[in-house]
KOLLORO-151767 format. One record per residue (C-alpha): x, y, z. Coordinates in steps of 0.05 Angstrom, whole numbers, plus 5000, padded with zeros to 4 digits. Last residue first. Example, Ala and Ser with C-alpha at 12.3 -4.5 7.8 and 13.67 -1.06 7.14 Angstrom:
527349795143/524649105156/
This chain:
510153864356/517653964377/515954094449/513853344459/510253334531/512952704565/517853154600/524652944637/529253254688/535352874704/538952944769/546152744791/546653314835/553453524794/551553254730/544853644727/541153494667/534953864639/528653734597/530653064568/524552824524/520052224538/517451634509/513951124556/514250374569/510050214633/513349794684/510050204741/503850564721/502651264685/496951674665/491851734724/497951454768/500652164761/495152424802/490453014803/490953044723/490153734685/491253624607/497753764573/500953094600/506852854642/510553514650/506353804709/506453184743/514153224747/517952734702/524252484742/529952124712/532951464733/540751484745/545250934720/543151104647/538150704603/531551154610/529150874675/523151374692/522051664762/514851924765/511652554790/508852944851/504952404885/509651794872/510351314814/516050874810/520250524759/516750734691/521450484636/524050924584/524651064511/528451714491/527852394454/533552854466/531153594473/535853764524/542353334520/544452654553/550552384534/553252534607/548852134636/552051574604/548851084542/549450364539/549249834482/545149214466/538849304512/533448824526/526049124532/521648794583/515848454550/509048814539/503148524574/498748014549/503747464579/501747744654/495047314645/499246674647/495646144608/495645454631/489145254589/487445754532/480645634505/478645294568/480645864609/476546364571/470745924564/470845844641/470746554658/464546734612/460646174641/462446374713/459447104692/453046764654/451046294710/452645574697/447245064699/449144764635/442844744595/440045454619/446645774614/447445524545/440245714527/441246384553/447746484508/444446274446/446745744405/450146244348/453546574413/455645904446/458445744377/462146364363/465246324437/467545594422/470845704359/478245634386/476044934411/482044544384/487544754437/490144004443/488544004519/481644324507/480743814449/482343254492/477743474544/472043324494/468143804446/461443554417/457744244428/453744094489/458943574508/463544184524/458844624562/456443924601/463643834618/464744544644/458044424691/461343794718/467944134734/464344704765/465844564837/473144414816/474145124801/476245274727/482745714733/486045234689/491644704686/486644214732/481644304681/485743864637/484843244682/490142724677/495243164713/502043474683/500344174680/497544234749/495344904775/492945194842/488645864841/481945434835/483844974892/485045524948/478645684974/474245034969/480744674990/481145095053/473944955072/474844215054/480544135098/488244205089/491444115162/495943545136/495143475056/490542905032/485343395015/490743724965/490143014926/483643274895/487743784854/490043194814/497442914792/500843284851/508643064839/511942674883/509942284949/515042535000/517243184969/510043384950/507543215021/513243715046/511344254996/503944215014/505644185089/509844785081/503845195052/499344905106/503545235157/505145905119/497946005111/492845775056/485145945040/486946394986/494246294957/499846744995/502646155031/503845844966/508746294936/513446374996/512745625004/515345514934/511445384878/514044784831/508444204832/502644664851/503845114794/501745784816/495746244796/496346924761/490147284796/491546914857/498847124870/497347824851/491647904900/495047564956/500748034947/496448664939/492848415008/499848335040/501148975026/495149295055/495848905119/503249095121/501949845115/496249835168/500749435219/506249935206/503050555207/506550935161/513151305167/518050705137/513950775074/515651525059/514051364985/513950624960/516250294898/523450104926/522549334943/524349355012/517649535043/514948935007/518448425053/521947994998/519947284983/514247544936/519647924897/521847224864/515646924844/512547574823/518347784782/519147174742/525047104694/527547804710/526547704791/530147064777/537147394753/537147854810/535747344866/541246894837/546147454844/543347634917/544646944933/551746964912/552947644949/549647325017/554046725017/552246044985/552445395017/545445405054/542145664987/534845544992/534545525071/539546095075/534746495030/528546415074/532546545134/534047225103/540447515082/539647465014/532547715017/534248335049/540248425003/535948364941/530548824972/531749374919/536749104866/532849414809/534449124744/538849364688/537448904625/542348514579/541848214511/545547664483/545747474405/550546984392/554447044330/560546704357/566147124361/563247804338/556647694376/560947524440/565548104428/558848604429/556248194486/562348364526/563049114509/556149264535/557048824593/563449224615/559349884609/554649594647/558849334703/562050044706/555250334710/552749824760/559049934809/554449994869/547349754861/542949704794/543148964787/545048664725/540548134686/544347814624/540647474576/540946894529/546546474562/547545884521/550145444583/557045374557/557545904512/555446444562/559446094616/566146124575/564946834549/564647024629/570846754645/574746954586/571947684597/573147684667/581047484659/581448054607/578048554660/583148364712/588948424662/586249104643/585549314711/581349924736/576649424774/569849304748/570348654715/573348334777/569547644770/566447174816/563046504797/556846154794/553945564754/547445234737/542645494788/535145304773/531245924757/526645494707/529845774644/536545574675/540445994722/547246294710/550446634777/555647204781/558047574834/561848184813/568548304851/570448444927/573949144905/568749354861/561349044863/555548894814/550848314827/550347984758/544947404747/546147054678/539846804648/537246244604/530946454585/525045984591/520146624613/522147314617/516047434656/511447994647/510748544703/505348334751/509648434813/511549114792/504149344777/501749114841/507449424878/506250094843/498350104861/499449854930/504950374943/499850914918/494450654964/499450695018/501351375004/494351594998/492851285065/498451605096/497152295069/490352215103/492551975167/498452475167/492853045151/487752725212/494052675259/496353435244/488753615254/488353175315/494553505349/492154235333/485954015361/489153815426/494254355431/488554875417/483454525468/487054495534/491355115554/490055625502/482355455488/480555285562/484455925586/479856355532/473755945561/475656105630/476556875614/469856915580/466656515636/469757025686/467257595648/460557295644/459457225716/461358005722/455658185681/451457595655/449757785581/450757055565/457156665543/457455935535/456955735458/460956355438/466956305479/470655785437/469056115373/471256785406/477356405426/479056195356/477756915325/482757165375/487856645356/487056725280/490956075263/497355785262/498855035253/505954805273/512354475249/519254565274/524254235226/530553825232/529053415290/528952785251/521452705264/520253405248/523453345180/519752625171/513352985188/514653575146/515953085083/509552665101/505253285097/509053495036/507152835003/500052965018/498653644992/496954285032/491454625012/486154555067/492754685116/493555315082/501155435066/507355645101/514155475094/521355775119/525955245117/521454775079/524654795014/530854645046/529153985076/534253585045/538954125053/538753985130/543153425125/548853845103/548454215177/547954965182/540555045194/540854525255/542455005311/535055185325/530354755289/528955005216/521855265206/515055025186/508255265180/501454965168/495955475160/489155525194/482555755156/478955055133/482254575184/483255005241/476755275236/473454575220/477154265286/474554955323/467354835306/467954045321/471154205389/465554685411/460054285388/463053665431/464154075495/469553785535/474254395531/468254815555/467054405615/474554365627/474755145629/468855195677/472154705727/478155125728/474655735734/471155445797/478555375822/480356085805/474356375839/475555995901/482856155900/480656885894/475456845954/481156545993/483455986038/480655375994/483554816028/482254976100/475555186075/472555766034/466255605995/461556096023/466556676010/465156525936/458056705933/460357445962/465557535910/460957315850/455257725871/450257375827/444457855803/446257875733/445657085735/451256775694/449356055692/457255895686/457956295754/452655855787/455555215763/462855375780/460155555848/456754835859/463054485830/467854845886/467754245934/474954165940/474553535905/471953915850/477454385842/482653815840/478753515783/478554195751/486354285760/486753555730/488352865762/486452265714/479952275675/474451735678/470751975616/464052295620/465952995593/469552675532/464152145512/460952625462/467852835436/469552095430/463651865389/465352485340/472152225332/469651505320/465651775260/459051805234/455551985298/448252105291/446051545341/451051795392/447452525384/440752225396/443051905459/446352475485/439952895473/435252355499/439452375566/444851865596/447952155662/446351535709/453851375708/451650635685/448051015628/454151395612/458450775608/453050345570/452050905518/459750915506/460650155496/455150095446/457450705409/464050355407/461049755383/457650105326/463950495304/468149825305/462449545258/462650145211/470650125215/470749325197/465349445136/469950045111/476049585106/472149015077/469149525025/475749705010/477849015001/472448834958/474149444913/481049194905/479248484890/474048704837/466748704835/463748224785/456248364806/457348074873/453347464870/454647254801/461647444815/462346864868/469046504838/473847044820/472447644870/469747214927/475246734923/481047284915/477447674977/477546985023/470846645049/469846675120/462546615123/462447325145/465647555083/460547155040/454747495079/457648155073/458148085000/451847794985/447848365029/451248874988/449248524923/441948484945/441549174969/444649394900/451149734902/453350424895/459550314941/457650834991/450250744985/449850004994/455450025052/451050505088/444950105081/448649465104/451149895161/444050145182/446350635239/
């Protein structure tokens, strides 16, 4: 297989660009670096496509390596033929390679291997040849020994050998695998003795379920697997057994009289005992792998959208971790996330006295620190907390004229962070709930900087994430974190180790060294100082420098995404139009694009040594140094009043925020304690394959209430305006 050619065709690239990308990867360049600073070599492919290409390249190389191993093994056995060699060269999946290798693989003890050890292999071969003149009974008599005491025993042993030959046949397995997939049905039912359990209700729709394997949706596969794993469901794939047996026999049967009858029986035994259970497992595994990949891709999309939500910068924020008996933990942080104050209030207890005390304390904090927004977690007692907050901010406005808004934020992962070693290092004197309150405040101020500290699987935007292959999921989500951090960039003088370790070219050890160097020597004033950090060499510097910002340095380029390798070219660009770095710093080059257009882009490229892609990027950076790409997105919507689930009526129009996008719809935060669900069929009038075609996490949408079930705490929403 020509791997480069395969990559070229599958990703619709030119051969030169495909070759460039593979070379860049093999040279050890990181995906963010390639995506951002080698656009002229890649054609501007985005980071996600590059990761997909990297995964495919890894798979294809593993496939070629396995082919080589199998070829060597079969050759060493002296069994390699031209037919096998051709089959291996044409194989495009690891499954096909393993099917070819199956007959030559060292097996553990089987019925067939026992029969072979008894000397019955020649008898099996004669029966399989199906010569009409063969008298099987008489032939079998020649194989009687102390271990084979009867003709029937000899024929049975030969049949076991034939069954294994049939089972090991790659063509037969491929046909049956296709038959199971295209004509099989996946079925489920309650496990015996579990039907009356309350937990079983989760899988009520799968109590007597049946649908074609080829049509089953990915989220149903994951649900069925979860139900089976929890021992609530019995799941199977059913096919027309007689037809499957005919497929199994077809490649081996001849018109050979008595011999053919034995071969047919052996083939049917192979199907029932060896092939069907194996193929069913393979199909189930294939379905799960496909569903997992879809779930992981969706998780990646949701996580990226969540992390890239615009920060609420420079707002003094009061973080509120709701509670009942133990009180609500409160932390006030300044615009940079530094903790200014903390306390506990009992605002959710049914005690007028306690609530009055809470208001006095909170009004004091709001006035003392100039609190502008309250960030309240959505966990236990959040409803009671929200009612209290809505009353509180009305009173604050009436008494002082101060406008304070509030937002209910997802607490997902806050408790995980609070109990982590990282949180203990950051706030050694705080208890877990106090740390949680700080996290709730900070995740509103800068979602990326705060959520990066938490295991992505605990953030709450996935689907069946705990059932996924952990290594694959962790790798995919780490890629998302890396892409997000590098696309935004980080302040070298304030970034935590948690942020720095995701910068291209860095790891946890080097990130810690950067922070240690900063603490010992003071703020970085130049990117070049990074080369003084222990274990950060030229290679790492090349990869990371462009993603690290310095807003207090002498060189304004250090506060942009312009890479140090392009500083000289960037200065040539400025000089070409009589601009200086001071003009960049004071943002006096707003007409740079127009000047380049008038001068001629090709002439600028020739005179500065920049390629067109890099020129475009540099101009964008120089026109707005220190920019945050997230600021172009809609800011979070602050609330001033509250609405309860009981206030919702069918047909009511609301504005909400997308919290999570899943295979069958999306959950929308509409300002009540319970998120509403918009089913995929209610998102748009046009046909869509997946909700992600229309919706993304953090998106502000207009919805209408379809139905409300107070008992089950379910809210059905629609995005189709029925009044049109």
